[in-house]
C-alpha positions as CSV (number, residue, x, y, z in Angstrom):
1,M,111.1,81.0,232.4
2,E,109.2,80.9,235.7
3,S,110.1,79.3,239.0
4,N,107.8,79.4,242.1
5,G,105.7,82.1,240.4
6,I,108.7,84.4,239.7
7,D,109.3,85.5,236.2
8,Y,113.1,85.7,235.9
9,A,112.8,86.5,232.2
10,S,111.9,90.1,233.0
11,W,114.8,90.6,235.4
12,S,117.8,92.7,234.5
13,P,121.3,91.0,234.5
14,E,122.3,92.9,237.6
15,K,119.3,91.7,239.5
16,L,119.9,88.1,238.4
17,V,123.5,88.2,239.6
18,A,122.3,89.5,243.0
19,R,119.7,86.7,243.2
20,V,122.3,84.0,242.5
21,T,124.6,85.4,245.1
22,A,121.9,85.4,247.7
23,L,121.0,81.8,246.9
24,E,124.6,80.7,247.2
25,Q,124.9,82.3,250.6
26,Q,121.7,80.5,251.8
27,L,123.1,77.2,250.6
28,M,126.4,77.6,252.4
29,A,124.6,78.5,255.6
30,A,122.3,75.5,255.4
31,N,125.3,73.2,254.8
32,K,127.1,74.6,257.8
33,R,124.1,74.0,260.1
34,Y,123.8,70.5,258.8
35,R,127.4,69.6,259.5
36,S,127.2,71.0,263.0
37,Q,124.1,69.0,263.9
38,S,125.3,65.6,262.3
39,P,127.2,63.2,264.7
40,S,130.9,62.8,263.7
41,K,131.9,59.5,262.1
42,P,135.3,58.0,262.1
43,P,137.0,57.9,258.7
44,S,136.5,54.7,256.8
45,P,139.6,52.5,256.8
46,R,141.5,52.2,253.5
47,V,141.0,48.9,251.8
48,R,144.3,47.2,251.0
49,P,144.4,45.9,247.4
50,K,144.4,42.1,247.4
51,N,147.4,41.8,245.2
52,L,149.6,44.3,247.1
53,R,152.9,42.7,248.1
54,V,154.2,43.8,251.5
55,E,157.9,43.6,251.9
56,R,158.7,42.1,255.3
57,D,161.9,42.4,257.2
58,F,164.1,39.3,256.7
59,D,166.4,38.2,259.5
60,P,169.0,35.6,258.1
61,S,170.1,34.7,261.7
62,K,166.7,33.0,262.2
63,Y,167.5,30.4,259.5
64,S,169.9,27.6,259.1
65,T,172.0,27.1,256.0
66,R,173.4,24.2,254.1
67,L,175.9,23.6,251.3
68,I,174.3,22.1,248.2
69,A,175.2,21.7,244.5
70,L,172.9,22.8,241.7
71,K,172.9,21.3,238.2
72,F,171.2,23.6,235.6
73,A,170.9,24.2,231.9
74,Y,170.7,27.3,229.8
75,L,170.6,28.3,226.1
76,G,173.4,30.8,225.8
77,Q,172.5,32.9,222.8
78,R,170.8,35.7,224.9
79,Y,173.7,35.9,227.4
80,N,177.2,37.3,227.5
81,G,178.7,34.1,228.8
82,F,178.5,32.5,232.2
83,E,181.0,34.4,234.3
84,H,180.2,37.9,235.7
85,H,183.1,40.4,236.2
86,A,182.7,43.2,238.6
87,N,182.8,46.7,237.1
88,N,182.6,45.2,233.6
89,K,179.3,46.2,231.9
90,T,178.4,43.8,229.1
91,P,175.8,44.3,226.3
92,L,174.0,41.2,227.5
93,P,173.5,39.9,231.0
94,T,175.6,37.0,232.2
95,I,174.2,33.7,233.4
96,E,175.9,34.2,236.8
97,E,174.3,37.6,237.2
98,V,170.8,36.3,236.4
99,M,171.3,33.3,238.8
100,W,172.5,35.6,241.6
101,K,169.5,37.9,241.2
102,A,167.1,34.9,241.5
103,L,168.9,33.5,244.5
104,M,168.7,36.9,246.2
105,K,165.1,37.5,245.3
106,A,164.2,34.0,246.8
107,R,166.3,35.0,249.9
108,L,168.2,31.8,249.6
109,I,171.7,33.4,250.0
110,F,173.0,35.9,252.4
111,P,176.2,37.6,251.3
112,T,178.3,38.7,254.2
113,E,179.9,41.7,252.6
114,P,177.7,44.8,252.0
115,L,176.9,45.6,248.5
116,V,179.0,48.4,247.1
117,T,176.5,49.0,244.3
118,E,172.9,48.1,244.2
119,G,172.5,44.9,242.3
120,E,176.2,44.1,242.1
121,V,176.9,40.4,242.2
122,N,178.4,39.4,245.5
123,W,179.1,35.8,246.6
124,E,181.0,36.6,249.8
125,G,180.1,34.1,252.6
126,C,178.1,31.8,250.2
127,D,180.8,29.1,249.7
128,Y,180.2,29.7,246.0
129,S,182.1,27.6,243.4
130,K,181.5,27.1,239.6
131,C,182.5,24.3,237.3
132,G,182.5,25.6,233.7
133,R,183.0,29.1,232.5
134,T,181.2,29.1,229.1
135,D,181.8,31.9,226.7
136,K,179.3,34.3,225.1
137,G,176.7,32.4,223.1
138,V,177.7,29.0,224.4
139,S,175.0,26.8,226.0
140,A,175.1,24.3,228.8
141,F,172.9,21.3,229.7
142,G,174.9,20.2,232.8
143,Q,176.5,23.2,234.4
144,V,177.2,22.8,238.2
145,I,177.7,25.3,241.0
146,G,178.3,24.7,244.7
147,I,176.6,27.2,247.1
148,R,175.5,27.7,250.7
149,V,171.7,28.4,250.8
150,R,168.9,28.9,253.3
151,S,167.4,25.7,254.7
152,N,164.1,24.7,256.3
153,R,166.0,22.8,259.0
154,P,165.0,24.3,262.4
155,L,167.6,25.8,264.5
156,P,168.0,24.3,268.0
157,K,165.7,26.1,270.5
158,E,168.2,26.4,273.4
159,M,171.4,27.2,271.5
160,S,172.5,29.9,269.1
161,E,173.8,28.8,265.8
162,P,177.4,29.9,266.5
163,E,177.4,27.8,269.7
164,L,175.9,24.9,267.8
165,E,178.6,24.9,265.2
166,K,181.1,24.3,268.0
167,K,179.4,21.0,269.0
168,S,180.3,17.7,267.3
169,V,177.2,16.2,265.8
170,T,176.6,13.5,263.2
171,S,173.8,11.2,262.0
172,N,172.4,9.9,258.8
173,E,170.1,12.9,259.0
174,S,172.5,15.3,260.7
175,L,172.3,19.1,261.0
176,E,174.1,19.3,257.7
177,T,174.4,16.2,255.7
178,A,177.6,15.5,253.7
179,S,178.9,12.7,251.5
180,P,182.4,11.2,252.1
181,P,185.1,13.2,250.3
182,L,185.7,12.5,246.6
183,Q,189.3,12.0,247.4
184,P,190.1,9.1,249.7
185,Q,191.5,9.9,253.1
186,E,193.5,7.9,255.5
187,D,191.0,8.3,258.4
188,D,187.4,7.1,258.0
189,F,184.8,9.8,257.7
190,T,183.2,9.5,261.2
191,M,182.0,11.9,263.8
192,S,180.4,11.6,267.2
193,L,176.8,12.2,268.3
194,E,175.5,13.3,271.7
195,L,172.1,11.6,271.7
196,D,171.1,12.9,275.1
197,D,171.1,16.5,273.9
198,A,167.3,17.4,273.9
199,T,168.0,20.6,272.0
200,L,168.8,18.5,268.9
201,D,165.6,16.5,268.8
202,E,163.7,18.8,266.4
203,P,166.6,19.3,264.0
204,L,167.4,15.6,263.9
205,S,163.8,14.8,263.0
206,F,164.1,17.0,259.9
207,H,164.4,15.0,256.6
208,P,167.2,16.7,254.6
209,I,165.3,16.2,251.3
210,R,161.6,15.7,251.8
211,D,161.3,18.6,254.3
212,E,163.6,20.9,252.6
213,V,163.0,24.0,250.5
214,P,162.1,22.9,246.9
215,Y,165.1,24.7,245.5
216,A,164.6,23.8,241.9
217,Q,160.9,24.8,241.8
218,V,161.6,28.1,243.7
219,L,164.4,29.2,241.4
220,N,162.7,28.1,238.2
221,R,159.7,30.4,239.0
222,L,162.1,33.3,239.1
223,L,164.6,32.5,236.3
224,P,163.9,33.2,232.6
225,S,162.6,30.2,230.7
226,D,165.9,29.6,228.9
227,I,167.6,29.0,232.3
228,R,166.4,26.0,234.2
229,I,167.5,24.2,237.4
230,L,167.5,20.4,236.6
231,A,168.7,18.9,239.9
232,W,170.3,19.5,243.3
233,C,172.7,17.5,245.4
234,P,171.7,17.6,249.1
235,A,175.0,16.3,250.4
236,P,178.1,17.2,248.5
237,P,181.4,16.1,250.0
238,V,182.8,18.2,252.8
239,D,185.7,19.2,250.5
240,F,183.5,19.9,247.5
241,S,184.4,22.6,245.0
242,A,182.5,22.7,241.7
243,R,185.7,23.7,240.0
244,F,188.4,21.6,241.5
245,S,186.3,18.5,242.3
246,C,185.2,18.1,238.7
247,R,187.4,15.5,237.0
248,E,185.7,15.4,233.6
249,R,183.9,18.0,231.4
250,R,181.9,16.9,228.4
251,Y,181.2,19.0,225.4
252,R,179.2,18.6,222.2
253,Y,179.3,20.7,219.1
254,F,176.5,20.3,216.5
255,F,176.6,20.8,212.8
256,T,174.7,19.8,209.7
257,Q,175.6,17.7,206.7
258,P,175.8,19.6,204.3
259,A,177.4,22.2,206.5
260,F,176.3,25.1,204.3
261,N,174.1,25.5,201.3
262,T,175.4,23.9,198.1
263,S,174.7,24.7,194.5
264,P,173.8,22.6,191.5
265,G,176.1,22.2,188.5
266,A,179.7,21.6,187.8
267,E,180.9,24.9,189.4
268,A,180.1,23.5,192.9
269,I,182.5,20.5,192.6
270,T,185.4,21.7,194.7
271,H,187.3,18.9,196.3
272,Q,187.8,15.1,196.4
273,S,186.8,12.7,199.1
274,S,189.7,11.4,201.2
275,N,188.5,7.8,201.2
276,S,187.5,7.3,197.6
277,N,187.9,8.7,194.1
278,S,184.5,10.4,194.3
279,I,184.4,14.2,193.6
280,R,182.7,16.1,196.4
281,R,180.4,19.1,196.1
282,E,181.0,22.2,198.1
283,G,179.1,22.3,201.4
284,W,179.4,18.6,202.0
285,L,181.8,17.5,204.7
286,D,184.1,14.5,204.5
287,I,182.8,12.8,207.6
288,P,185.2,9.7,207.5
289,A,188.1,12.1,207.4
290,M,186.7,14.1,210.3
291,K,186.3,11.0,212.3
292,A,189.9,9.9,211.7
293,A,191.1,13.4,212.7
294,A,189.0,13.5,215.9
295,K,190.5,10.3,217.2
296,L,193.9,11.9,217.1
297,F,192.9,14.3,219.9
298,E,192.6,11.5,222.4
299,G,195.3,11.1,225.1
300,L,197.5,13.6,226.9
301,H,198.7,16.4,224.6
302,D,199.9,20.0,224.6
303,F,197.1,22.1,223.2
304,R,198.8,25.5,222.9
305,N,198.2,25.5,219.2
306,L,194.5,24.7,219.7
307,C,193.5,27.4,222.1
308,K,193.6,31.2,222.7
309,I,196.4,32.3,225.0
310,D,195.3,34.2,228.0
311,A,198.4,36.1,229.1
312,S,196.7,37.4,232.2
313,K,196.7,33.9,233.6
314,Q,200.4,33.4,232.9
315,I,199.8,29.7,232.0
316,D,202.9,27.7,231.1
317,N,201.4,24.2,231.1
318,F,199.0,23.5,228.2
319,E,198.8,19.8,228.6
320,R,195.3,18.5,228.8
321,R,193.9,14.9,228.7
322,I,191.2,14.0,226.3
323,F,189.3,10.9,227.3
324,H,187.0,10.6,224.3
325,S,186.7,12.3,220.9
326,E,184.5,11.3,218.1
327,I,182.2,12.5,215.3
328,R,178.7,10.9,215.5
329,E,175.5,11.3,213.6
330,V,172.5,12.4,215.7
331,D,169.6,11.4,213.4
332,P,168.4,12.2,209.9
333,A,166.4,15.4,209.5
334,S,162.8,15.2,208.4
335,E,160.9,17.1,205.7
336,P,162.2,20.7,206.0
337,A,164.9,21.5,203.5
338,A,164.2,18.1,201.8
339,Y,165.1,19.7,198.4
340,I,168.7,18.8,199.2
341,S,167.8,15.1,198.4
342,G,167.5,16.0,194.7
343,S,170.1,14.4,192.5
344,Q,171.4,17.7,191.3
345,F,172.5,18.6,194.9
346,S,174.0,15.2,195.7
347,E,177.1,14.9,197.8
348,F,179.2,13.2,195.1
349,A,179.4,14.1,191.5
350,T,177.6,11.7,189.2
351,S,179.9,9.0,188.0
352,S,179.5,7.6,184.5
353,T,179.9,4.3,182.8
354,S,182.2,3.7,179.9
355,N,179.5,4.8,177.5
356,G,178.9,8.1,179.3
357,I,175.5,7.1,180.8
358,P,175.2,8.1,184.4
359,D,175.4,5.3,186.9
360,T,172.2,5.4,188.9
361,S,173.5,2.9,191.4
362,S,176.0,5.3,192.8
363,A,175.8,7.3,196.0
364,A,174.2,10.2,194.0
365,T,170.9,8.4,193.9
366,Q,170.6,7.9,197.6
367,S,168.6,10.2,199.9
368,Q,170.7,13.3,200.8
369,T,168.3,14.9,203.3
370,P,170.3,17.1,205.6
371,K,171.6,15.2,208.6
372,L,172.7,16.4,212.0
373,Y,176.1,15.4,213.4
374,M,177.9,16.2,216.6
375,F,181.5,16.4,217.8
376,I,181.6,14.7,221.2
377,L,184.5,15.6,223.4
378,H,185.3,14.4,227.0
379,G,188.3,15.8,228.8
380,S,189.8,16.5,232.2
381,A,189.9,20.3,231.7
382,F,190.0,22.7,228.8
383,L,191.9,25.8,227.8
384,W,190.3,29.1,226.7
385,H,188.4,28.5,223.4
386,Q,190.1,25.1,223.1
387,V,186.9,23.2,221.9
388,R,186.1,25.8,219.2
389,H,189.7,25.6,217.9
390,M,189.6,21.9,217.8
391,I,186.3,21.7,215.8
392,A,187.6,24.5,213.5
393,V,190.5,22.3,212.4
394,L,188.1,19.3,212.0
395,F,186.0,21.5,209.6
396,L,189.1,22.3,207.6
397,V,189.7,18.6,207.3
398,G,186.1,17.9,206.4
399,Q,186.2,20.4,203.6
400,G,189.3,18.8,202.1
401,L,191.4,21.8,202.9
402,E,193.6,20.0,205.4
403,S,194.5,16.3,205.9
404,P,193.6,14.5,209.2
405,E,197.4,14.4,209.9
406,M,197.1,18.2,210.5
407,V,195.9,17.4,214.0
408,S,199.1,15.5,214.9
409,Q,201.2,18.3,213.5
410,L,199.5,20.9,215.7
411,L,199.9,18.7,218.7
412,D,203.6,18.2,218.0
413,I,205.1,21.2,219.9
414,K,208.6,20.4,218.8
415,A,207.6,20.5,215.2
416,T,205.1,23.3,215.6
417,P,206.2,25.4,218.6
418,K,204.1,28.4,217.5
419,K,200.5,28.5,216.6
420,P,199.5,29.2,213.0
421,I,196.9,32.0,212.7
422,Y,193.5,30.6,212.0
423,E,189.9,31.3,213.0
424,M,188.0,29.3,215.6
425,A,184.5,27.9,215.1
426,E,181.3,29.8,216.0
427,D,179.9,29.7,219.5
428,A,176.2,28.9,219.0
429,P,176.4,25.1,218.3
430,L,178.6,24.4,221.3
431,V,177.1,22.9,224.5
432,L,178.7,22.1,227.9
433,W,176.9,18.8,228.0
434,D,177.8,17.5,231.5
435,C,180.2,17.9,234.4
436,I,181.4,14.7,236.1
437,F,182.6,14.3,239.7
438,P,184.0,10.8,240.1
439,R,185.7,9.3,243.1
440,E,189.5,9.7,243.1
441,G,191.1,6.7,241.4
442,S,187.8,5.4,239.8
443,T,188.3,3.9,236.4
444,S,184.7,4.2,235.4
445,R,184.6,8.0,235.5
446,E,181.0,7.8,236.8
447,D,179.6,10.8,238.7
448,A,179.7,10.1,242.5
449,L,177.3,12.9,243.4
450,E,173.8,11.9,244.4
451,W,171.5,14.2,242.4
452,I,167.9,14.8,243.2
453,Y,166.4,15.6,239.8
454,I,163.4,17.7,239.5
455,G,160.2,15.6,239.5
456,D,161.8,12.8,241.5
457,Q,158.7,11.1,243.1
458,R,160.8,9.5,245.8
459,F,160.6,12.7,247.8
460,H,157.3,14.1,246.8
461,G,154.9,11.6,248.4
462,D,151.9,10.3,246.5
463,P,152.0,11.8,243.0
464,R,148.1,12.0,243.0
465,E,148.3,14.4,245.9
466,V,151.1,16.6,244.6
467,K,149.8,19.6,242.6
468,S,153.0,19.9,240.6
469,N,156.4,18.3,240.9
470,G,158.1,21.0,238.9
471,K,158.8,18.7,235.9
472,F,155.6,18.0,234.0
473,G,152.3,20.0,233.9
474,L,151.6,23.7,233.5
475,G,154.7,25.7,234.6
476,G,156.9,22.6,234.7
477,V,160.4,22.5,233.2
478,V,159.2,20.2,230.4
479,D,156.4,22.6,229.6
480,D,158.7,25.6,229.5
481,M,161.2,23.8,227.2
482,W,158.4,22.6,224.9
483,K,157.3,26.2,224.3
484,I,160.9,27.2,223.4
485,W,161.3,24.2,221.2
486,R,157.9,24.5,219.5
487,Q,158.6,28.2,218.6
488,R,162.0,27.5,217.1
489,K,160.8,24.3,215.5
490,M,158.2,26.2,213.6
491,D,160.8,28.7,212.5
492,E,162.9,25.8,211.2
493,V,159.9,24.2,209.5
494,L,158.8,27.3,207.7
495,A,162.3,28.3,206.7
496,G,162.9,24.7,205.4
497,M,159.6,24.7,203.5
498,L,160.4,28.1,202.0
499,L,163.7,26.7,200.8
500,N,161.8,23.9,199.0
501,V,159.4,26.4,197.4
502,V,162.1,28.7,196.2
503,V,164.3,25.9,194.8
504,G,161.3,24.3,193.0
505,Q,160.2,27.5,191.2
506,G,161.3,28.3,187.6
507,K,163.6,26.2,185.5
508,D,165.9,23.9,187.4
509,A,169.3,25.4,187.0
510,G,170.9,22.1,188.0
511,E,169.5,20.2,185.0
512,G,171.7,19.9,181.9
513,L,174.6,21.9,183.2
514,G,177.3,19.5,182.0
515,R,176.6,16.8,184.6
516,E,178.3,14.3,182.5
517,E,181.5,16.4,182.9
518,E,181.2,16.8,186.7
519,H,183.2,13.8,187.6
520,R,186.2,14.7,185.4
521,T,187.6,17.8,187.1
522,I,187.6,19.9,190.2
523,V,186.7,23.5,189.7
524,K,189.3,26.0,191.0
525,T,187.6,29.0,192.3
526,A,189.1,32.5,192.8
527,S,187.9,32.7,196.4
528,Q,187.6,29.6,198.6
529,K,184.5,29.1,200.8
530,V,185.6,28.2,204.3
531,Y,183.1,26.9,207.0
532,Y,183.5,27.7,210.7
533,G,180.3,26.3,212.2
534,G,178.0,29.3,211.4
535,D,175.0,29.6,209.2
536,S,177.0,29.9,206.0
537,A,180.5,29.7,204.7
538,R,182.8,32.7,204.3
539,L,184.8,33.7,201.2
540,K,188.5,33.7,202.2
541,G,190.3,34.2,198.9
542,K,193.0,31.8,198.0
543,Y,193.3,29.2,200.8
544,I,196.7,29.0,202.5
545,P,197.4,25.7,204.3
546,L,197.9,26.0,208.1
547,M,201.6,25.1,208.0
548,E,202.3,27.9,205.5
549,R,200.6,30.6,207.5
550,E,201.9,33.3,209.7
551,R,202.6,32.2,213.2
552,M,201.7,33.7,216.6
553,E,204.3,34.6,219.1
554,S,205.5,31.8,221.4
555,V,203.7,31.3,224.7
556,E,206.8,32.4,226.6
557,T,207.0,35.7,224.6
558,I,203.3,36.4,225.1
559,N,203.5,35.8,228.9
560,A,206.7,37.8,229.2
561,R,205.3,40.8,227.2
562,Y,202.2,40.9,229.4
563,A,204.3,40.6,232.6
564,I,206.5,43.5,231.6
565,R,203.6,45.7,230.5
566,K,201.8,45.1,233.9
567,G,205.0,45.5,235.9
568,F,205.1,41.9,237.1
569,E,208.8,41.7,236.3
570,Q,209.5,44.0,239.3
571,E,208.2,41.4,241.6
572,E,210.7,38.9,243.0
573,G,208.7,35.8,242.4
574,V,207.9,36.7,238.8
575,R,211.5,37.8,238.2
576,D,212.8,34.4,239.4
577,S,210.5,32.6,237.1
578,G,212.6,33.8,234.2
579,F,210.4,36.4,232.4
580,R,213.4,38.8,232.4
581,Q,215.5,36.3,230.5
582,V,213.1,36.0,227.6
583,T,214.1,37.7,224.4
584,L,211.1,39.4,223.0
585,E,210.4,38.4,219.4
586,P,208.4,40.3,216.6
587,R,204.7,40.0,217.2
588,V,204.1,37.9,214.1
589,D,206.6,35.9,212.0
590,K,206.3,33.7,208.9
591,G,205.8,30.0,209.3
592,A,208.2,27.6,207.8
C-alpha cells in the first residue's frame, strides 16, 4: 500500500505505530490553531417541542366562583360505587374519585383544606353535595351533585372579592344567579341593587350561561367515556342541597323474559301460572303475578324487611314512601337468541285436546322471542340495598316460589317484625334513572331546576358557526355513547347468533320427549333453580318459603349491639335513647 510515494508495506510495526502517533499530534495541533482563529459563536437556542405542555402557576384568587348543579350519567360496572371513603382503598375506582380528579385537572374547584395525601379526594370549601349514593356495579342516568366551581365572570376591578361579598347586589344577571328557594318562604326572594356602582358594570354585562365556562364539554374531555356530564343548572336555589333538596328518586331494574336459559322437554316444567291453569317452563317469569306484587309496594310503608340494616347509621325509622311501582315491557328483542321462539322452548306447556292432539291455537304457538322488561320505582328516598331486595322478592313471585301477597306480609311489621334471610338481586341491571327536585307542596312532582342540557342551541349562537356543541359530531356525548353501545351490541349479536347455531346443531332434544305429557304434571326437582337478576339461575337445593326461614335479629338489637361494641352506650345521649335497656337476643332465630 502506497500513500504520497511512501511504501508503508515495508515498514516494521514499531515504525508504523510511531508514524500514527506523529500524525495524531499534528492533527490535534491543527485543530487547536483553528479554534483559536475562529470567532466565537453564541450557542444555538434549544428548540422547544411543539407539544410540550408548560404548567403555569394558577392563582384561584383571580377568579370568581359560582354554585351550580351537575347532572351526569355513568355505567357502573367498572366502578366501586359512587361514594369515595377516605383511607379506604377499593379494588376499583369510585365515581366520586374520578369526578374529583377531572374537576381538579380542569381547575374548576379549589379545596380550601390542604391535601393530606397526593390525590386524596377533598371537597372542603366546594359547597359539595350529592343526591344518590349508588353501590358497586350500579349505573345512573340522572345523578346530581351540587358544587362551587370557577367562573368566567370577571371580578370587579376596584374591589377585592371578600369586600364585594359584603355588598348587597342583585339583578337578573347578578354576580351569582340563583333561583328562588325550593321551599316557600314567608318573605319574597328580593335584594337591592346599587346601580350607580361603576365597579359592577363589567360583571353585570356578563351573561351567566352564554359567556360561562362550558362545564359539560370541559369535563367530558377529561372523564372516561362511560361517565358523561349531561346538563348543568346555572342557578340552583340559594338553599340547594343535592341530597336534601331531592324529593324523589327514580330507579329502573332491567331483566329479560325468560329470565334465564330454559330447556326443552318435560323436565323443565317446574311451576304453574298464577292467573291460569297453564303449566310454566323454568326460566319464564309470571309477569302478571309480578305486576300485582309490585303495586303492593306503593304508599308509605316500613321497609325494614326489604333492605340491609346499616348499624353504623343507627336508623330507627324505616318508613319510606313509594310514589309509583310497576313492571313494564320495554320492547321485544330482535333476531339474536331467536331460537327461544321455537315451540319446544315455549313459555307454557303444550295443552292437548280430548283426543290427545296438541292444540296449535294455544300460547305455545306464539312468538316467544326474548323480551326486555323493567321494574320502575319512584320513591321519596331509599334505604341501603332497598331496591335490590324489592326486585328479589318480585323474582321469587315471578318464579312461582312465592305469592304476590308475600309483599304485604313483609311490609306488615307487626306480623313480621324480623327480616327473613334471603338474597338480594344482582347489581348490574339497576339504574338510578333520575333525581327530581320539585317545589315544596307541588302535586305534580315535576323538577323545578332549570337544566341546560349539553347541545342546547339557545346558548351556542348560530349552529352553523359552532364547531361542536358537545352533543353530536366527533367527540360528542352521542358519539361516545354510540361507540360503547356498538361494541356491546356486537357482543350481544354474536353471542345470540352463536346460541342459535349451537341449539340448531344435531338432533333436537326437544322433539318427541313426551310433549303430550308435559301438561299433566309438574316435575319436582332435587335442587330448585332460583333467579336473582344475574346471567343465570342458581341451584339452591330444596326451596324454603320466606316465612319459614331463619330470621335476622331485630333492628333494635342490631343497633344496640353495634352501639355497645363501639362504646356509644357510654355517651349520655345514646344511653338516654334506650340502647342499655335492650335485651340482646341470639344472632339468628327460627321463623314462625
